[in-house]
N, C-alpha and C positions, 0 to 999 in steps of 0.2 A: 543623472548618472549615479549620484550617491545612493539614491533609493534602490536602483537596480543592483548595485554592488552589495548593499545591505541585505536585500532580499536573497541574493545568492549565498551570502555568508550564513544567513539564518537557515536556509535550506540545507547547506552542507553540515552545519552543526547539528541540526535535528536528525539528519540521516545517520550520523555516527552512532546515536544511542539506540536506534531501532534494531531489532533482531532481523535476520534474513528470513524471508518468507518464501518457501518453495511453491510450485504449482500444486502440490498435494493439499494445499489449503483451499483449493477450489471445492465448493460445496454449497449445500442449502443450509442456512443458519437460522436459528431462533435468537433474536436479540431482545433486550428488555422491552422495547417498544415497537418492534417491527420484525418482519420476516425478510430474509435477504438471500439472494443467489449471487455468489462470487465465483468468477472464473478467471484464473490467471494463466496466461499463455505466452510463451516466448514468441517474439515477432522479429525474427532475424537475430543476428549476433548481438545487437546493441539496443534492443527494446523489449519491453514486456507490455502486453495488453492487459488492462485491468477492466473487467466487465462486471459492473455491480448493479444489480436490480433489487430494489426493496419495495415493500408495501408496509406502510405504518399501520399501527393498530386502528387508526382512524380511516384506513382504506385509501390513503394517499400514496400513489406510486411515485417512486423516484428511480432514476437510472442514469448511469454514466458509463461511457466507454472511453477510457483514457489510455493513451500510449505513453508509457514512461520510458525515459532514457535509462538504459541499464547496460552501460558500456562494458565490453570484454566479458560478457556472460554473467555479470553481477545479478543479484536478486533484489526484489523489492526490499527496502530497508537496509541494504548494504551501504557502506560509505559512498557518498556522492550519488546515491540513487534515491529517488523520491519514495516516501511512504505516506504522503498526505494527498487525498483525492476529494473532489467534490462528490456529494451524495447525488446531485442531479446536475448533469452537464448543461441543461437548459435553464436552470434556476439556481443561482448562487444562494438564494434565500433558504434553500433546503439544508444548508450547512455543509460541513466537511468532516471527513473521517481520516484518522491516522491508523494505519495497520501497523501495530507495534510488535506483535509476536504471534506465533502459531505453535501450539503444543498439543499433541493428541488430537482431540476433537474440539479444542477451544481456540478461538481467534481473539486475541487481546487487542482492543481498539480504544481510541479516545475520540470523542465527538465534540465539535464546537461550531459556533455560527460563522467563524472566519478562520482561514488557514494560519494566520499569524499566531493565534492562541496555541494551535497544535505545534507549530514550529518551535515555540518557546517552551514546550513541555506541558502546557496546560490542557484543559478540556475535561470532559466527563469520561472517566474510565468505564468501560463496559467489557463483559466477556460474552462473546457470541458463541453459542453452542452449535456445532455441526450436527445436523440430523441425518444428512445423506451426502456422501462424497459425489462430486461431479468430475468426470474425466476432462482433463484439459486437452484442447485440440493440439497444442504444442507444449507438452510437459517439459519441465526443467527441474533440476535439483540445485541445492546451494552448497552442499557439503564439499569442502575442499576447494571452493572457488576463491582464490586469492589473486589479486592483481600481480602481474610480473614485477619483479624488483628492478628490472631494467638491465639485467645482465650482470657482468662482473662488478660494476660500480655499486650495486646494492648489496654485495656480499661482505 
């Protein structure tokens, strides 16, 4: 029970520091050691699908399709929303990636062999350069998305 609570606390703390990433970050990227295709799409009001397909310079493919909880229309990287994902859903040995920020045509990520390194702010920082945008099947934006204060009590 303690380890579950600790894991949740780490996830929440890590999520606070990441920037919100809109579906406009969907695209084909050149990373230092791989080519990647990332598609982010809204899956109902409370989830975002993260579809990540990469091929390393050595020709090894990795892929993951992850449904992240994104309550009340939040974005990837928003408070209480995940920003760390496996590079390969079928093999945790492929490592993990943290989607930290998106600006212009650059996706700022960190990579590590385990998620706890990323949750604690570590990992190898990389900039992935978008070469071509890809249309999201269910686009979403992040600007102005703030959780409700709960009515008069929050004023």
